[in-house]
C-alpha positions in Angstrom: 124.9 44.0 40.4 125.4 45.3 44.0 129.0 46.9 44.7 129.9 44.1 47.1 129.2 41.5 44.4 131.2 43.3 42.2 134.1 43.2 44.5 133.9 39.5 45.4 132.5 38.0 42.2 134.3 39.5 39.3 138.0 39.3 38.4 138.3 43.0 38.0 136.5 43.6 41.4 138.8 41.1 43.2 142.0 42.7 41.5 140.9 46.2 42.6 140.0 45.2 45.9 143.4 43.5 46.3 145.2 46.7 45.0 143.1 48.9 47.5 144.0 46.5 50.4 147.7 46.5 49.4 147.6 50.5 49.5 147.2 50.4 53.3 150.2 51.2 55.6 151.4 48.1 57.6 149.3 45.8 55.4 150.8 46.6 52.1 152.1 43.9 49.8 152.7 41.4 52.7 149.0 41.3 53.5 147.9 41.9 49.9 149.3 38.6 48.3 147.5 36.3 50.9 144.4 38.6 50.7 144.2 38.3 46.8 144.9 34.5 47.2 142.0 34.3 49.7 139.7 36.1 47.2 140.5 33.1 44.9 142.9 35.2 42.6 145.6 33.2 40.9 148.9 33.8 42.6 150.4 35.8 39.7 147.3 38.1 39.6 147.4 38.7 43.4 151.1 39.4 43.3 150.7 41.9 40.5 147.7 43.6 42.2 149.5 43.9 45.5 152.7 45.4 43.9 150.6 48.0 42.1 148.7 48.7 45.3 151.7 49.0 47.6 153.6 51.1 45.2 150.9 53.7 44.4 151.5 55.6 47.7 155.3 55.7 47.4 156.0 58.8 45.3 153.4 60.8 47.4 155.1 59.8 50.6 158.4 60.7 49.2 157.3 64.2 47.9 154.9 65.3 50.6 155.5 63.4 53.9 157.8 66.0 55.5 155.3 68.9 54.5 152.4 66.8 56.0 154.4 66.3 59.3 155.1 69.8 59.6 151.4 70.8 58.9 150.3 68.4 61.5 152.6 69.6 64.1 151.5 73.3 63.6 147.8 72.7 63.1 146.8 69.5 65.0 149.3 69.4 68.1 147.6 66.7 69.7 148.8 64.6 67.0 152.2 65.8 67.0 153.4 62.9 69.5 152.2 60.4 67.0 154.1 62.1 64.1 157.3 62.2 66.4 157.0 58.4 67.2 156.5 57.6 63.4 159.4 59.9 62.4 161.4 58.6 65.4 160.9 55.1 64.2 162.1 55.8 60.6 165.1 57.5 62.0 165.9 54.6 64.2 166.0 52.4 61.0 168.0 55.3 59.1 170.6 55.3 62.0 171.6 51.7 61.0 175.1 52.6 59.5 174.5 49.8 56.7 171.5 51.7 55.3 173.2 55.1 55.4 176.4 53.7 54.0 174.7 51.7 51.1 171.7 54.3 50.7 170.0 52.8 47.6 171.1 49.2 48.0 170.2 49.4 51.8 166.9 50.7 51.0 166.2 47.9 48.5 167.2 45.4 51.0 165.4 46.7 53.8 162.1 46.9 51.7 162.9 43.3 50.1 162.8 41.7 53.6 159.1 41.0 54.1 158.8 41.7 57.9 156.6 44.1 59.7 157.6 47.6 59.4 159.9 47.1 56.4 157.5 47.8 53.5 157.1 50.4 50.9 155.5 53.2 53.2 158.5 53.0 55.8 160.9 52.7 52.9 159.5 55.9 51.1 159.7 57.7 54.4 163.3 56.7 55.1 164.0 57.7 51.3 162.4 61.2 52.1 164.5 61.4 55.2 167.7 60.5 53.3 166.8 63.1 50.7 167.0 60.4 48.0 165.5 61.7 44.8 162.3 60.4 43.8 164.0 59.2 40.4 166.3 57.0 42.2 164.1 56.1 45.1 161.0 54.7 43.4 162.8 52.1 41.1 164.8 50.9 44.2 161.7 50.6 46.5 159.9 48.9 43.5 162.5 46.2 43.1 162.7 45.7 46.8 158.8 45.5 46.8 158.9 43.0 43.8 161.6 40.6 45.9 159.3 40.9 49.0 156.4 40.0 46.8 158.0 37.0 45.2 158.9 35.8 48.9 155.2 36.5 50.1 154.1 34.5 46.9 156.2 31.6 47.7 155.0 31.6 51.4 151.4 32.0 50.5 151.6 29.4 47.8 153.3 26.9 50.2 150.6 27.7 52.7 147.7 27.0 50.2 149.5 23.7 49.0 149.9 22.6 52.8 146.1 23.5 53.6 
């Protein structure tokens, strides 16, 4: 069996492909759920694979993103502007008084709203910039991701029923 056939013709392959697709920044769970459904996964399986995929990078982002940004600025100065923009966008979201005041609750709501730029990657970056401990940030981001996943599942299911 060819690798492409494995990913498209077996349940395990489609689950793995959905998980990997959901790990991508920007795409995350918001794209992973419809992607999994497009691969003919049951909605619950697509949701589970998308949540796993979108959550896998979170602890690494929280633990290492500041060091990675610093390293990039020192060793690849041409990418320093890109790092500044990414960090600036996260700080702009962090400047929202509600997010700062409510910290964990604000982060949960931020991740739970399935809009572009509000997913687990940005939530993890914001958690790192707020100096939230990983033991507190990961469960909060996970709950927000599950809420966003349920919303995306409802929207995806509604779209598949209509189509």
